[in-house]
Chimera marker file (.cmm) of the C-alpha trace (Angstrom):
<marker_set name="trace">
<marker id="1" x="0.000" y="0.000" z="0.000" r="1" g="1" b="0" radius="0.5"/>
<marker id="2" x="1.503" y="3.341" z="-1.048" r="1" g="1" b="0" radius="0.5"/>
<marker id="3" x="1.846" y="6.218" z="1.406" r="1" g="1" b="0" radius="0.5"/>
<marker id="4" x="-0.710" y="8.949" z="0.954" r="1" g="1" b="0" radius="0.5"/>
<marker id="5" x="0.690" y="12.318" z="-0.111" r="1" g="1" b="0" radius="0.5"/>
<marker id="6" x="-0.362" y="15.059" z="2.301" r="1" g="1" b="0" radius="0.5"/>
<marker id="7" x="-2.784" y="17.733" z="1.104" r="1" g="1" b="0" radius="0.5"/>
<marker id="8" x="-0.810" y="20.910" z="0.389" r="1" g="1" b="0" radius="0.5"/>
<marker id="9" x="-2.098" y="24.479" z="0.033" r="1" g="1" b="0" radius="0.5"/>
<marker id="10" x="1.148" y="25.999" z="-1.284" r="1" g="1" b="0" radius="0.5"/>
<marker id="11" x="2.524" y="23.450" z="-3.755" r="1" g="1" b="0" radius="0.5"/>
<marker id="12" x="5.483" y="25.632" z="-4.825" r="1" g="1" b="0" radius="0.5"/>
<marker id="13" x="6.688" y="26.103" z="-1.250" r="1" g="1" b="0" radius="0.5"/>
<marker id="14" x="6.131" y="22.397" z="-0.527" r="1" g="1" b="0" radius="0.5"/>
<marker id="15" x="8.321" y="21.376" z="-3.480" r="1" g="1" b="0" radius="0.5"/>
<marker id="16" x="11.038" y="23.872" z="-2.480" r="1" g="1" b="0" radius="0.5"/>
<marker id="17" x="11.119" y="22.428" z="1.045" r="1" g="1" b="0" radius="0.5"/>
<marker id="18" x="11.244" y="18.854" z="-0.283" r="1" g="1" b="0" radius="0.5"/>
<marker id="19" x="14.179" y="19.874" z="-2.523" r="1" g="1" b="0" radius="0.5"/>
<marker id="20" x="15.968" y="21.121" z="0.621" r="1" g="1" b="0" radius="0.5"/>
<marker id="21" x="15.546" y="17.680" z="2.185" r="1" g="1" b="0" radius="0.5"/>
<marker id="22" x="12.576" y="18.269" z="4.499" r="1" g="1" b="0" radius="0.5"/>
<marker id="23" x="10.258" y="15.302" z="5.106" r="1" g="1" b="0" radius="0.5"/>
<marker id="24" x="6.896" y="15.153" z="3.335" r="1" g="1" b="0" radius="0.5"/>
<marker id="25" x="5.094" y="15.735" z="6.634" r="1" g="1" b="0" radius="0.5"/>
<marker id="26" x="7.195" y="18.740" z="7.711" r="1" g="1" b="0" radius="0.5"/>
<marker id="27" x="7.068" y="20.272" z="4.226" r="1" g="1" b="0" radius="0.5"/>
<marker id="28" x="3.263" y="19.950" z="4.139" r="1" g="1" b="0" radius="0.5"/>
<marker id="29" x="2.922" y="21.373" z="7.659" r="1" g="1" b="0" radius="0.5"/>
<marker id="30" x="4.993" y="24.442" z="6.736" r="1" g="1" b="0" radius="0.5"/>
<marker id="31" x="3.350" y="24.919" z="3.324" r="1" g="1" b="0" radius="0.5"/>
<marker id="32" x="-0.117" y="24.709" z="4.905" r="1" g="1" b="0" radius="0.5"/>
<marker id="33" x="0.598" y="27.343" z="7.566" r="1" g="1" b="0" radius="0.5"/>
<marker id="34" x="-1.154" y="30.643" z="6.811" r="1" g="1" b="0" radius="0.5"/>
<marker id="35" x="1.343" y="33.395" z="5.935" r="1" g="1" b="0" radius="0.5"/>
<marker id="36" x="4.193" y="30.855" z="5.985" r="1" g="1" b="0" radius="0.5"/>
<marker id="37" x="5.942" y="32.524" z="3.053" r="1" g="1" b="0" radius="0.5"/>
<marker id="38" x="5.920" y="35.974" z="4.610" r="1" g="1" b="0" radius="0.5"/>
<marker id="39" x="8.865" y="37.403" z="6.531" r="1" g="1" b="0" radius="0.5"/>
<marker id="40" x="8.874" y="39.804" z="9.429" r="1" g="1" b="0" radius="0.5"/>
<marker id="41" x="7.322" y="37.762" z="12.214" r="1" g="1" b="0" radius="0.5"/>
<marker id="42" x="7.275" y="39.419" z="15.596" r="1" g="1" b="0" radius="0.5"/>
<marker id="43" x="7.393" y="36.320" z="17.799" r="1" g="1" b="0" radius="0.5"/>
<marker id="44" x="9.039" y="36.544" z="21.208" r="1" g="1" b="0" radius="0.5"/>
<marker id="45" x="12.320" y="34.735" z="21.666" r="1" g="1" b="0" radius="0.5"/>
<marker id="46" x="11.816" y="31.323" z="23.256" r="1" g="1" b="0" radius="0.5"/>
<marker id="47" x="13.870" y="32.400" z="26.278" r="1" g="1" b="0" radius="0.5"/>
<marker id="48" x="11.391" y="35.238" z="26.941" r="1" g="1" b="0" radius="0.5"/>
<marker id="49" x="8.381" y="32.917" z="26.978" r="1" g="1" b="0" radius="0.5"/>
<marker id="50" x="7.024" y="31.055" z="29.987" r="1" g="1" b="0" radius="0.5"/>
<marker id="51" x="7.395" y="27.307" z="30.292" r="1" g="1" b="0" radius="0.5"/>
<marker id="52" x="3.603" y="27.028" z="29.818" r="1" g="1" b="0" radius="0.5"/>
<marker id="53" x="3.781" y="28.993" z="26.541" r="1" g="1" b="0" radius="0.5"/>
<marker id="54" x="6.612" y="26.763" z="25.341" r="1" g="1" b="0" radius="0.5"/>
<marker id="55" x="4.645" y="23.674" z="26.344" r="1" g="1" b="0" radius="0.5"/>
<marker id="56" x="1.612" y="24.859" z="24.383" r="1" g="1" b="0" radius="0.5"/>
<marker id="57" x="3.787" y="25.505" z="21.308" r="1" g="1" b="0" radius="0.5"/>
<marker id="58" x="5.367" y="22.052" z="21.661" r="1" g="1" b="0" radius="0.5"/>
<marker id="59" x="1.875" y="20.550" z="21.895" r="1" g="1" b="0" radius="0.5"/>
<marker id="60" x="0.793" y="22.485" z="18.796" r="1" g="1" b="0" radius="0.5"/>
<marker id="61" x="3.670" y="21.100" z="16.704" r="1" g="1" b="0" radius="0.5"/>
<marker id="62" x="3.435" y="17.572" z="18.168" r="1" g="1" b="0" radius="0.5"/>
<marker id="63" x="6.638" y="17.180" z="20.182" r="1" g="1" b="0" radius="0.5"/>
<marker id="64" x="6.592" y="13.886" z="22.088" r="1" g="1" b="0" radius="0.5"/>
<marker id="65" x="7.643" y="13.790" z="25.748" r="1" g="1" b="0" radius="0.5"/>
<marker id="66" x="6.981" y="17.498" z="26.260" r="1" g="1" b="0" radius="0.5"/>
<marker id="67" x="5.230" y="17.037" z="29.599" r="1" g="1" b="0" radius="0.5"/>
<marker id="68" x="8.467" y="15.843" z="31.219" r="1" g="1" b="0" radius="0.5"/>
<marker id="69" x="10.720" y="18.492" z="29.637" r="1" g="1" b="0" radius="0.5"/>
<marker id="70" x="12.294" y="21.453" z="31.394" r="1" g="1" b="0" radius="0.5"/>
<marker id="71" x="12.033" y="24.929" z="29.873" r="1" g="1" b="0" radius="0.5"/>
<marker id="72" x="15.533" y="24.530" z="28.411" r="1" g="1" b="0" radius="0.5"/>
<marker id="73" x="14.617" y="21.138" z="26.900" r="1" g="1" b="0" radius="0.5"/>
<marker id="74" x="11.397" y="22.553" z="25.414" r="1" g="1" b="0" radius="0.5"/>
<marker id="75" x="13.380" y="25.360" z="23.755" r="1" g="1" b="0" radius="0.5"/>
<marker id="76" x="15.863" y="22.863" z="22.298" r="1" g="1" b="0" radius="0.5"/>
<marker id="77" x="13.059" y="20.589" z="21.035" r="1" g="1" b="0" radius="0.5"/>
<marker id="78" x="11.190" y="23.499" z="19.436" r="1" g="1" b="0" radius="0.5"/>
<marker id="79" x="14.325" y="24.744" z="17.692" r="1" g="1" b="0" radius="0.5"/>
<marker id="80" x="15.101" y="21.282" z="16.341" r="1" g="1" b="0" radius="0.5"/>
<marker id="81" x="11.570" y="20.553" z="15.174" r="1" g="1" b="0" radius="0.5"/>
<link id1="1" id2="2" r="1" g="1" b="0" radius="0.2"/>
<link id1="2" id2="3" r="1" g="1" b="0" radius="0.2"/>
<link id1="3" id2="4" r="1" g="1" b="0" radius="0.2"/>
<link id1="4" id2="5" r="1" g="1" b="0" radius="0.2"/>
<link id1="5" id2="6" r="1" g="1" b="0" radius="0.2"/>
<link id1="6" id2="7" r="1" g="1" b="0" radius="0.2"/>
<link id1="7" id2="8" r="1" g="1" b="0" radius="0.2"/>
<link id1="8" id2="9" r="1" g="1" b="0" radius="0.2"/>
<link id1="9" id2="10" r="1" g="1" b="0" radius="0.2"/>
<link id1="10" id2="11" r="1" g="1" b="0" radius="0.2"/>
<link id1="11" id2="12" r="1" g="1" b="0" radius="0.2"/>
<link id1="12" id2="13" r="1" g="1" b="0" radius="0.2"/>
<link id1="13" id2="14" r="1" g="1" b="0" radius="0.2"/>
<link id1="14" id2="15" r="1" g="1" b="0" radius="0.2"/>
<link id1="15" id2="16" r="1" g="1" b="0" radius="0.2"/>
<link id1="16" id2="17" r="1" g="1" b="0" radius="0.2"/>
<link id1="17" id2="18" r="1" g="1" b="0" radius="0.2"/>
<link id1="18" id2="19" r="1" g="1" b="0" radius="0.2"/>
<link id1="19" id2="20" r="1" g="1" b="0" radius="0.2"/>
<link id1="20" id2="21" r="1" g="1" b="0" radius="0.2"/>
<link id1="21" id2="22" r="1" g="1" b="0" radius="0.2"/>
<link id1="22" id2="23" r="1" g="1" b="0" radius="0.2"/>
<link id1="23" id2="24" r="1" g="1" b="0" radius="0.2"/>
<link id1="24" id2="25" r="1" g="1" b="0" radius="0.2"/>
<link id1="25" id2="26" r="1" g="1" b="0" radius="0.2"/>
<link id1="26" id2="27" r="1" g="1" b="0" radius="0.2"/>
<link id1="27" id2="28" r="1" g="1" b="0" radius="0.2"/>
<link id1="28" id2="29" r="1" g="1" b="0" radius="0.2"/>
<link id1="29" id2="30" r="1" g="1" b="0" radius="0.2"/>
<link id1="30" id2="31" r="1" g="1" b="0" radius="0.2"/>
<link id1="31" id2="32" r="1" g="1" b="0" radius="0.2"/>
<link id1="32" id2="33" r="1" g="1" b="0" radius="0.2"/>
<link id1="33" id2="34" r="1" g="1" b="0" radius="0.2"/>
<link id1="34" id2="35" r="1" g="1" b="0" radius="0.2"/>
<link id1="35" id2="36" r="1" g="1" b="0" radius="0.2"/>
<link id1="36" id2="37" r="1" g="1" b="0" radius="0.2"/>
<link id1="37" id2="38" r="1" g="1" b="0" radius="0.2"/>
<link id1="38" id2="39" r="1" g="1" b="0" radius="0.2"/>
<link id1="39" id2="40" r="1" g="1" b="0" radius="0.2"/>
<link id1="40" id2="41" r="1" g="1" b="0" radius="0.2"/>
<link id1="41" id2="42" r="1" g="1" b="0" radius="0.2"/>
<link id1="42" id2="43" r="1" g="1" b="0" radius="0.2"/>
<link id1="43" id2="44" r="1" g="1" b="0" radius="0.2"/>
<link id1="44" id2="45" r="1" g="1" b="0" radius="0.2"/>
<link id1="45" id2="46" r="1" g="1" b="0" radius="0.2"/>
<link id1="46" id2="47" r="1" g="1" b="0" radius="0.2"/>
<link id1="47" id2="48" r="1" g="1" b="0" radius="0.2"/>
<link id1="48" id2="49" r="1" g="1" b="0" radius="0.2"/>
<link id1="49" id2="50" r="1" g="1" b="0" radius="0.2"/>
<link id1="50" id2="51" r="1" g="1" b="0" radius="0.2"/>
<link id1="51" id2="52" r="1" g="1" b="0" radius="0.2"/>
<link id1="52" id2="53" r="1" g="1" b="0" radius="0.2"/>
<link id1="53" id2="54" r="1" g="1" b="0" radius="0.2"/>
<link id1="54" id2="55" r="1" g="1" b="0" radius="0.2"/>
<link id1="55" id2="56" r="1" g="1" b="0" radius="0.2"/>
<link id1="56" id2="57" r="1" g="1" b="0" radius="0.2"/>
<link id1="57" id2="58" r="1" g="1" b="0" radius="0.2"/>
<link id1="58" id2="59" r="1" g="1" b="0" radius="0.2"/>
<link id1="59" id2="60" r="1" g="1" b="0" radius="0.2"/>
<link id1="60" id2="61" r="1" g="1" b="0" radius="0.2"/>
<link id1="61" id2="62" r="1" g="1" b="0" radius="0.2"/>
<link id1="62" id2="63" r="1" g="1" b="0" radius="0.2"/>
<link id1="63" id2="64" r="1" g="1" b="0" radius="0.2"/>
<link id1="64" id2="65" r="1" g="1" b="0" radius="0.2"/>
<link id1="65" id2="66" r="1" g="1" b="0" radius="0.2"/>
<link id1="66" id2="67" r="1" g="1" b="0" radius="0.2"/>
<link id1="67" id2="68" r="1" g="1" b="0" radius="0.2"/>
<link id1="68" id2="69" r="1" g="1" b="0" radius="0.2"/>
<link id1="69" id2="70" r="1" g="1" b="0" radius="0.2"/>
<link id1="70" id2="71" r="1" g="1" b="0" radius="0.2"/>
<link id1="71" id2="72" r="1" g="1" b="0" radius="0.2"/>
<link id1="72" id2="73" r="1" g="1" b="0" radius="0.2"/>
<link id1="73" id2="74" r="1" g="1" b="0" radius="0.2"/>
<link id1="74" id2="75" r="1" g="1" b="0" radius="0.2"/>
<link id1="75" id2="76" r="1" g="1" b="0" radius="0.2"/>
<link id1="76" id2="77" r="1" g="1" b="0" radius="0.2"/>
<link id1="77" id2="78" r="1" g="1" b="0" radius="0.2"/>
<link id1="78" id2="79" r="1" g="1" b="0" radius="0.2"/>
<link id1="79" id2="80" r="1" g="1" b="0" radius="0.2"/>
<link id1="80" id2="81" r="1" g="1" b="0" radius="0.2"/>
</marker_set>
C-alpha cells in the first residue's frame, strides 16, 4: 500500500522544502501554515516565553515527551523541530 501524499495548500513552497531535504510531513505542515511565506514575524524569543507557553507551542507542533521536559529542553526541542 503506497503512502498517501499530504494535502498541500502551497505546492510551490512544498516542493522547495522537499528539494531542501525536508520530510513530506514537515514540508506539508509548513506549506499549509497561513502566511508561511511571509517574513517579518514578531514572535518573542523562546527564552522570553514562559514554560507554559513553550509547552503549548510544543503541543501544537506535536513534540513527544513534552510534559516531562524542562524549559531549556522545550526550547531545544522546538528549535530542532
